[in-house]
Every structure is written in structure tokens, then in C-alpha cells.
N, C-alpha and C positions, 0 to 999 in steps of 0.2 A: 504494500500500500504506500502511496505517496505520503511524505511527511506532513504536507499541508492538507488538512481535511476538507478544504473548500473544493478539492478536486474529486472527492469521493463520489462514486457512481456517475461520473461524467465520462462515458466511454463512447467510442465510435468504432464500429466494425466495418471494414471495407472488403467486399468480396471481389477478388481479382481473378479473372479467368486464367487457367494455366497457359503459359506461353506469352502472356501480355507484357508489353513494354512497361516496366516499372519506373523508368526514369522521370516521367512527368509527375507521378504520384510522390516519388521520393523528393523531388524538387519542391513541390507544394508543401509537404510535411516539414521539410527542413526550414522553409521560409516561416512557417508558423512557429517553429521552435525559436528561430532567431528574432522574430519581430513580436511575437505574442507570448513567449514563454511556455509554449505547449510542450508536452512530453509525449513521445510516441515510441512504440516498440513493435517489432514483428511478433506474431504469435503463430503457433501451429494451427494448421487447418483443422476445423472441427465442424461437425454438422450443426446446422442452425437449431436452436432450442428456444422455446418461449419461457423456460424456467431456468433459474440458476441452480447449479449443482454444488 
């Protein structure tokens, strides 16, 4: 969990098709980090679920 609780439960999942060019997305996310203090990380692929586990 992030140290600052104001970020709790503020998540975005981006579904990227296999073989897609990731450079535009990486550029966008890096700009958000640099300009807005966003935090992002890659995660393993997992099936969509409407509940938390």
C-alpha cells in the first residue's frame, strides 16, 4: 500500500491486447508521474472480476 492514504482505492486497470505497441501508453504514464505525481506499476495479467479477493 502506498504510504499516503489519500491514494487508497484509486486504481486504474488498462487492458492491453497482446502484441500492442506499449510505447504511447508508457509515455503517457511517465508524463503523469513527472507532472502529477502519479504512481504506476505493471501487474500480471488476470481475469476480470467484479469482486476483490
